[in-house]
C-alpha positions as CSV (number, residue, x, y, z in Angstrom):
1,X,2.4,6.9,-138.0
2,X,3.2,5.0,-141.1
3,X,1.4,2.0,-142.6
4,X,1.9,-0.5,-145.3
5,X,-0.4,-1.6,-148.1
6,X,-1.5,-5.0,-149.1
7,X,-3.9,-6.3,-151.7
8,X,-6.7,-5.9,-149.2
9,X,-5.8,-2.4,-148.1
10,X,-3.9,-0.8,-145.3
11,X,-1.9,-3.0,-142.9
12,X,-2.0,-2.0,-139.3
13,X,0.2,-3.1,-136.3
14,X,-1.7,-2.6,-133.0
15,X,-0.9,-3.5,-129.4
16,X,-3.9,-3.5,-127.1
17,X,-2.3,-2.6,-123.8
18,X,-3.2,-2.3,-120.1
19,X,-3.2,-4.0,-116.8
20,X,-4.7,-7.4,-116.2
21,X,-8.4,-7.5,-116.4
22,X,-8.8,-4.5,-118.7
23,X,-10.1,-6.5,-121.6
24,X,-7.1,-6.8,-123.9
25,X,-8.2,-10.2,-125.3
26,X,-11.8,-9.3,-125.7
27,X,-11.3,-5.9,-127.3
28,X,-8.2,-7.1,-129.2
29,X,-10.3,-9.9,-131.0
30,X,-13.0,-7.4,-131.8
31,X,-10.5,-4.8,-133.0
32,X,-8.8,-7.3,-135.3
33,X,-12.2,-8.1,-136.8
34,X,-12.9,-4.4,-137.3
35,X,-9.5,-4.0,-139.1
36,X,-9.7,-7.2,-141.1
37,X,-6.7,-8.6,-139.3
38,X,-5.4,-11.4,-137.0
39,X,-5.4,-11.3,-133.2
40,X,-2.7,-12.9,-131.1
41,X,-3.0,-13.0,-127.3
42,X,0.4,-12.0,-125.8
43,X,-0.3,-14.3,-122.9
44,X,0.2,-17.2,-125.2
45,X,3.8,-16.0,-125.9
46,X,4.9,-15.9,-122.3
47,X,7.6,-18.5,-121.4
48,X,6.4,-21.2,-119.0
49,X,8.6,-19.7,-116.2
50,X,6.8,-16.4,-116.5
51,X,3.4,-18.0,-116.2
52,X,4.5,-20.0,-113.2
53,X,5.9,-16.9,-111.5
54,X,2.7,-14.9,-112.0
55,X,0.5,-17.9,-111.0
56,X,2.5,-18.0,-107.7
57,X,1.7,-14.3,-107.1
58,X,5.1,-13.0,-108.0
59,X,5.3,-10.0,-110.2
60,X,7.5,-10.2,-113.3
61,X,10.5,-8.0,-113.4
62,X,12.1,-6.4,-116.5
63,X,14.4,-9.4,-117.1
64,X,11.4,-11.7,-117.1
65,X,9.5,-9.4,-119.5
66,X,12.3,-8.6,-122.0
67,X,12.3,-11.9,-124.0
68,X,8.5,-11.9,-124.1
69,X,8.4,-8.3,-125.4
70,X,11.0,-9.0,-128.0
71,X,8.9,-12.0,-129.2
72,X,5.9,-9.7,-129.4
73,X,7.9,-7.2,-131.5
74,X,9.2,-10.0,-133.7
75,X,5.7,-11.4,-134.3
76,X,4.4,-7.9,-135.1
77,X,7.3,-7.3,-137.5
78,X,6.8,-10.6,-139.3
79,X,3.1,-10.3,-139.8
80,X,2.1,-10.1,-143.5
81,X,-1.2,-8.5,-142.8
82,X,-2.9,-6.5,-140.0
83,X,-1.8,-7.8,-136.6
84,X,-3.4,-7.0,-133.3
85,X,-1.6,-8.3,-130.2
86,X,-2.8,-8.0,-126.6
87,X,0.1,-7.2,-124.3
88,X,0.3,-5.3,-121.0
89,X,3.1,-3.1,-122.4
90,X,3.0,-1.3,-119.0
91,X,6.1,0.8,-119.3
92,X,7.5,3.1,-122.0
93,X,10.6,1.0,-122.3
94,X,8.5,-2.1,-122.9
95,X,6.7,-0.3,-125.7
96,X,10.0,0.9,-127.1
97,X,11.2,-2.7,-127.3
98,X,8.2,-3.6,-129.4
99,X,8.6,-0.5,-131.6
100,X,12.3,-1.4,-132.1
101,X,11.2,-4.4,-134.1
102,X,8.0,-2.9,-135.6
103,X,8.3,0.9,-135.6
104,X,4.8,1.5,-137.1
105,X,3.1,-0.2,-134.1
106,X,0.3,1.9,-132.5
107,X,-1.0,1.3,-129.0
108,X,-4.6,1.2,-127.8
109,X,-4.5,1.6,-124.0
110,X,-7.5,0.2,-122.1
111,X,-7.9,1.9,-118.7
112,X,-10.4,1.8,-115.9
113,X,-10.8,2.1,-112.1
114,X,-9.0,-0.2,-109.8
115,X,-12.4,-1.4,-108.5
116,X,-13.7,-2.4,-112.0
117,X,-10.4,-4.1,-112.8
118,X,-10.4,-6.1,-109.6
119,X,-14.0,-7.1,-110.2
120,X,-13.2,-8.3,-113.7
121,X,-10.1,-10.2,-112.4
122,X,-12.2,-11.9,-109.7
123,X,-14.6,-13.1,-112.4
124,X,-11.9,-15.0,-114.3
125,X,-11.6,-18.3,-112.4
126,X,-8.6,-20.4,-113.4
127,X,-6.7,-17.5,-115.0
128,X,-3.0,-17.7,-114.2
129,X,-2.9,-14.0,-113.1
130,X,-4.2,-13.7,-109.6
131,X,-6.0,-10.5,-108.5
132,X,-3.3,-10.0,-105.9
133,X,-1.0,-8.8,-108.7
134,X,-3.3,-5.9,-109.8
135,X,-1.7,-3.3,-107.5
136,X,1.8,-4.2,-108.7
137,X,0.6,-3.8,-112.3
138,X,-1.0,-0.4,-111.6
139,X,2.2,0.7,-109.9
140,X,4.2,-0.3,-112.9
141,X,1.9,1.3,-115.5
142,X,3.3,4.3,-117.3
143,X,0.5,5.9,-119.5
144,X,1.2,6.6,-123.1
145,X,3.3,9.7,-123.6
146,X,2.4,12.5,-126.0
147,X,5.1,11.4,-128.5
148,X,3.9,7.8,-128.6
149,X,1.5,6.7,-131.4
150,X,-1.4,5.6,-129.2
151,X,-4.7,6.5,-127.5
152,X,-6.4,5.6,-124.3
153,X,-9.9,4.2,-124.2
154,X,-12.0,3.8,-121.0
155,X,-13.1,0.2,-120.2
156,X,-16.5,1.2,-118.7
157,X,-17.9,1.2,-122.2
158,X,-19.0,-2.0,-124.0
159,X,-16.1,-3.9,-125.6
160,X,-17.7,-3.6,-129.0
161,X,-17.9,0.2,-128.8
162,X,-14.3,0.4,-127.6
163,X,-13.1,-1.7,-130.6
164,X,-15.2,0.3,-133.0
165,X,-13.9,3.6,-131.6
166,X,-10.3,2.3,-131.6
167,X,-10.6,1.1,-135.2
168,X,-12.0,4.5,-136.3
169,X,-9.1,6.3,-134.5
170,X,-6.5,4.0,-136.1
171,X,-7.9,4.4,-139.6
172,X,-8.1,8.1,-139.2
173,X,-4.7,8.5,-137.6
174,X,-3.0,6.6,-140.4
175,X,-4.5,8.8,-143.1
176,X,-2.7,11.8,-141.6
């Protein structure tokens, strides 16, 4: 893992990843605060067609995701300070697309039981991602591989603790 320096200290590039309902936005915002950086919700970068497709209960395919993932990588690469982006980044090849633009990106994988994820999704009225797509996301998910810069964190803990632990891991990992 490499990092850059700014006048304020180390610059980190972090993707908070996982299936819908795992807490990417909540943990991502807290993590950005812990790292003195900016948070960007990857959902805000989806093309309108992707959001419409998901809202209709249709899972995205690789062709749908590719421009979105390239945009995430471009935003990460263009950041002048620490950037934390929430993105499902479910497959290794999706993470590779992000790393192609921003090679020093690290991944914080939020994971939990299907039951907890479904409960959280059901508690988000008005969100474009329906709970019916959870199983397709779980089927698509490829956990981080040993050669990827990343670490998994269980979502059964409070979001503040996850963000604090993830920030500690990121700061420590960059030092080595």
